[in-house]
N, C-alpha and C positions, 0 to 999 in steps of 0.2 A: 255549711258554714252558719255558723248562729249569725243570722241575718241582725237580729236587733242589738248585739254586740259589735257588730261592725258598723252599724248605723248610727250608735252612740260615739263609738271611737272616731268615725269620721266627723263628725259634729265637734267632739274634743279636738281635732287635727284642725279644723279650721279655726278653731278659737285660739291658737297656738299654745293649748295644754297637752304638751308632747309627752309627759310623764304618764297623764291618765290614757292618754290615744295607745300610747305602747301597751297597758294592761288589759285596754277593750279589745285590741287587733291580736294579741295573744289568746285572749278568751274566743275568740270570733272562729280561730282556725281550728278544726278537729284535729285529732290524734291523728297522725300520718298523712295530713292534708296538703295538698300544692295548691297554691293559689296566688298566681304574679299578684294579683293587684293588691291583696293584704301586705304579702311581703315588701312590695315597692313601697307602700306606705308608711311600712314599719320600720323598714332602712332610712327613709326622711325622717322620722322622728328622731331614731338612733343619730343621725348625722347631727341635728338640732341640740342634742344632748350631751353631743361629744362622746357618744361611747361607738368610736368610731370600726371598730373591731366587730361589733354585734351588727354595725351597720354593713358592714361587708358581708358577714354572713347572709345577712337577711337579702342584700340585691343577689347574693349567690343561688338563693331560695327559689328567688322570683325568673331567674333565668333558666330554671329549669322547668316552668311551665312552659312547654311551649305552644299553648293556645293563647296565652297573654301577649307576645309579641313584645315591641318595644325595647328589643334587643341594644340597640344602640346606647340609648338612653341608661338603662340598667347598668350596661358595663362601663360607661362613664363614672355613671353616679359611684358604683364599686370600685374602681380605680382612686378615684377621689378619696374615699374613705380608706384605702389601703396607703395612698400615699399622707394620708393626717394620721395614721397609725405608725409610720414611720418605716413601711416596707414598700420602698419605690420599685425593686424587682418585679414584685407580683405585680405593681400597678402598672409597670409597662406594656404586659400582656394583657391586664383587662381593658385598657386604654387603645393597643393597637386594635383589639375586636370590635371596640366599639367605631373604629374610625373606618373601619371595613363594613360597615353597616350601610347600603344604600340608601335605604327607607330613614336614614336618622336624619332629621331636619336641622340640625345646629350641630355639625361637627367639629367647627371651631372650639366648641367647649371641651372635648376630648382633646382635641391637638395641643393646644394650651395647657392642660394638666400633663401632658404627654412631653413638653417641654420641658416642666417643671420637673417632672418625674426623671429625665433626662440628666438636668443641671446637679440633684439629689445624688444621681450617680457618678456626679464627675463626667459627664458626657455631654460636652460644650456644643459639640459638632452635628450631633444630630438632636440635640435641644434644638438650636438654631432653624433645621429643618422642619420641625413640629412648628415652630413658631411662625417659620414663612408660610406654611401651609394652612394656618389658621388664618394670619394677614390676609392671604388671596381667597379665602372663602367666602362667597357671595352673600352670604346668609350673615355674616359676622357683623353686625351693627356699631362695631368698635375697632377699626382696626389698628389704632393707634397702641393700646396696651401689648398686642401682639408683636409690634413693630417695635416697641418698647424694649421689651424682652429679648427680639432678635437684636439688638443693638448691642445688649451686656452681652449677648453670646459672642458676638466679635469681637468686644473688647477682652473676653477671655482668651480667644484665639488668638489675639494680637495683631488683629485687622483694624486700627483706629480709622482710617477712612471708608471702610465699609458701614462701620458704625457710626458715622458721622452723618453716611446718606439715609441710615435706617431710620435716625432721629429727627433729620430733617422730614421723612417723608411721615413719620408720627406726629409731628406737628400739623403737617398738613391736612391731616384727617382727625386732630384734634379739635371736638367742641369746647365750647364754654364751661362744660360741666366736666371736663377730663382734668387731670392735673398737670398741666403746661408746664409748671414751675420745675417739677419733677424731671421733665424730659429736657429741659433747658441744662439744670445741673448735669445730666447724665453725658448733655450732647458737650458739656464744657468740660467734663473729663476726656472725654475724645479727643478734642482738640488740643488740649496738653499735651497728650499721648503722640497726637500727629506733629507737635510741636508747632504749633499755629497759636500762637499767644494771644495775638490782639482780638480774635473769634473767641477763644476762651473766656478774655476777660469780660466781653460783651456776653456772650450766653450765662455765664455765670452772674452777672448784674441782671439781666432779665428773668432770672432765676429768683431773687432777690428782691425785686424791683417792688414787688406789692406788700412785702412785708410778711407775707402768710405761710411762706416757707425757710425753713432753720436749713442752711448747709449741714451735711454731715462732717465729721472729721477729716474723713480721705477728700472731699470735695472742698470743706475750708482749706487743706492743705495745698492743694492744685489751686484754687483759685487766688492764694498770696502769692505763690512762685509764678502766677501769669502776671500779676501787678506788677512784681516785682521784676521780670523780663522787660514790660513797657516801660518802667521807670528809668532802669537802666538803658536803653535803647534811645529814650528821649533827653537825656542826661548827657552831662561830659565824663561823667566817673566810669570804669572800666564794669561790663555786668560779669556776672558770674562766668558764662563762657569764655569771654577774654583772660580771667583768672585762670581758667583750667587750662586755656592756651599756653599762658606765660608759665607757668609751672608745667609743661610738657615741654617747654624748651623754643614756644613761639613767641613771637610778639619783642619790643623794645625793652620792656621793663624786665628780662630774663637776664640773668649773668651772664648767658652765651649770647647777647646780641651780637650779630652780628655773624652768625654761623648759623647756616641754614642745617638745621636738624634732619633733614632728609638727606644733605648731603655734607656731612661734616668734614670730612677730606678735602671738599670743592673740585670733586672730580667732574661735574658735570661742567664746570665752566659757566661763563656770563650768560644771560639771556640773550643780549645784542652780539651777535657775531663778529670776531674781528676783521679788519679790511683786509688785513693780510691773507685771511684763510680765505676770503670771499671771491677777492679778485676786482671788486666793482671798481674801487680807486683806482686801480691800474691801468683801467679804458682810456683812451683818448676820445676827444671830441668827434670823431668820425665815426671810430665803432659805437658809441652812443647813440647818433643818430641813426646808423644805419638798423641797430636793433629797435630803435623805438619806430622805425617805418615797417620793419618786420611785424611787430606787435601790431601795429594798426591795420594792415593790410589783412595780419590773419581774422582781426575781429570782424573787420569790414567784410571780408568774402565770406566768414561763418553766417552773416546775418543773408547775404545775396542768396548762397547757397538755401538755406532754409526757405527763402521767396520762391525761389526756383522749383524746389521741389512742392511745395504746396500748389504753386500755378499748374504743375504738370500733373497734379493728380486731381485737381480742378477741371482740367481740359478734358481727361480720361473719365469722369464722369458725365461732364457734359456729354461727351460722344457716344457715351455708352445709352444715354438716356435719349439722345436725339436718334441713336440706330434704332433701339428699339419702339421709339414714337413713328417711326418709318416702316418699320415691320410690322406696324397694327395692333401693338403690345399698349395696355393702359390699364388702369383701377379704377372701378373694379373689370374683371376680365369680359369679353363678349359671352362666356357661357355662363357664367355667374349672373351677368344681369337678365340674360333670356330664362332661365329656370326660376329666379327669382321674379319675374312678371309671371308666369304661369302658376306659380305657388300662391303670390299674394293673389292673384283674379279667384282663384280656386277657393280661398280662405275668406273672399267677401273683403279683401283689407286693400287700402289705397297704394297703388301701384304707379301715380303720377311722376313719382322721381326716375321711374325708369324708362320713361316713355319721354321720346325728343318735344321738346317745348316747342318747335317750329313747324309742326305738322297741323293742318287746317281743320278744323271741326267734321269734314266728313270723312277726312281721312282716319282722326281719332275715332268716330264711331265703328268706322268699318274693322279697326284692329280690336276695339271694344267686342267687336261680334264675334270676331274669328276665336277669340278665347273659347275654348271649351270647360265644361263644367265637370264634377263628379270627379275627379283627376286624382289619381291614387300616386302615381308616382312623375317625375318628370328626369329626363338623361339628356343631355347636350350627347351627340353622336360623332358629330364631325362638325369643322367651322373651316371658311375661307376670308381669311382677314387682309386687311391693306391698308394704306395709313388712312384712310378718309370713311372707307364703308367697310363691313362684313357681314358674312351672312354664315346663319347657324340653323344644321338641320338637328330638330329636337325631337326626340322619340316619348309620346305621351302614354304613358298607360293608363286607362280608363278604370272606374272600381268594378264596372259590370263584366268585365274580363278583356276587353276591346282594348286597340290600340289605336294610334292616329300621329302622322308624322305633320309636321309643321317645319317650314323654313322662315326664320326671324331676320330681318334686315335689319342692320345696326349702323348708326353713324356715328361721328365721334363728337364728342360733347367735352371740351377739353383735355385731359390725359383721361378720361372715360370714356364708357359708349352708353347710347340710350337708344330704344329700339324704336322705328320707324315704320314698320310694316310686317306683319304675321300673314302669310299663305297656308291653306290647307293643300297637303301634297296627295297625288292619287294614290290608291292600296300599292301600286306598284313598286311606286317611289319609296313609299315606305316599307318595303321589303327588304331583301338581303342587298339591292345597290344603293349603298348610301352617298355615292358622289350628287353634289348640288350641280342643278340645272339653272343657267341665270333666267331665261324665259322662255319654258317651254309651249310651244303652240298646242292647241285644242285640236286640230287634224292630227298633228303627230302622236298626240296621246290617244286619240281615237283607234288610228291604225294599230298601234303597239295593243291595244284593248283587244280588237278584232282578231289579228293575228293569233294572239295567247289564247284567245276562246275557240278558234277556229280548228288550230294545228293537233289538240287532243281528239278531236271528232275524226279528224282525216286519220290520225293514226290508227285509232281504234278500228275504224271502217276496213283499213287496209288489213289489219291483221286477220280480221275477222272471217273474211272474206275474199281471198286475192280472186278467184274467177270473177269475181264483179268485178273489180280493177281492170283485168283486162278487159272485158267486154265494155266498160265505160271508155277505156282507152281505146279501141277500134272503132265507137260510135263517134269518140271525140274527132278521131283522125278525118272519117268519113265527114262530118261536119265542116273539118275545116276545109276538105276540098271544094265541098260545095259555095263554100265561102268565097274560096278562091276564084271557082269559075265566073261565081255572080259578078264578084267585080271585078273579073276581065269582062265581063260581057258587058256591064256598065260603063265601062272606061273606053270599050270601041265604041258604044252608042255617042257616048260624048266626044269621041274622036268626028 
């Protein structure tokens, strides 16, 4: 690269001297050299000079430089150049490539140019899709431009109602710098197409109210038609629509007035049925009264049935709710309240909403002291529930690998449950037996523990030395005999 020529060309480019800049940028490139930066600036200069084919070639050369990047911007510029050069089919391919570049910061520019290319090809549907994508692009600072173009696509597709909504949205996004008059004029055309003449006249009036916008011939014809329709509607004379209907055979001004054009032979009969055909006027007074009572009874019973059905459903719902309350159900459930209490206590969060407000200060302190720390997981194993109180057995897995079993006592609080007491269970209770005990005594627990601790030792001794067991049995029998003799002597002396 000729850095001196490139610097001079860059300076000429900044001063908008694009002709000189082109000559310097061409000198800056060596023979066969690929430089995305130089070709990018060279393509911009060609675009400013109106040399669109050469601009497209320069942008294509810049795209061949993989180290330069800026794929989205280069593809978009190349598509615009091809579009300006009258090559819309090639422009569609280049602009589509620009929209697929995820690093392209302003994809709405490519979408707007892509919509213009589709319209040149006569494809209003794909053009509308492109304009819609441009309008919803978050980087688009002026979505009103894309929305206005989207409205014109709807008009080409014959969807006047959708075009009206597009123009309305465009007005919502339009700023003082945007040409709102053009949007109002386009909206007027859409209103005329939708046969909403009063709104069309209002839109055309807004477009020309400040005198800065001149209606196009098509817009002027539509504005005049809307005004004539309003004048005919407010005046006494027939409108253009009335004249068309009269020419078709409708209305009193027609030569064939009095003859229904839809039924010229009179086969359909009159609108009001004949009394002889209906039989209504042949009824006597008694039959009329009977029919009236039948109709009244039918309407009355209909409302009564609806009331009884509603009342029956209400009773069923209330009964189901009462039964669930009696069986100990509520919301939240006992297991959910208990596990949430342990989890919040472990996290250091406030769990006052889960504790019964009726607890004394001492009971609350004891409950707080029972809650363990270093909890890994909490699982509700079983529960016993009634209408007013419930108990939940909780298995707590600690982070150090150990486990603890707790019994949580809950009391009813409205339709839900609150924790009133937490008790740590013994290791034997935490094992396979998961049945809850109401109030286990300390002596029973100690006896069970001693029995469980002694039984394995006796079994091991019995299996290892059967001879010793026989001797021990003999000695125990001897001791029992001596004890019985002593007891008998004692009893004799007492006698």
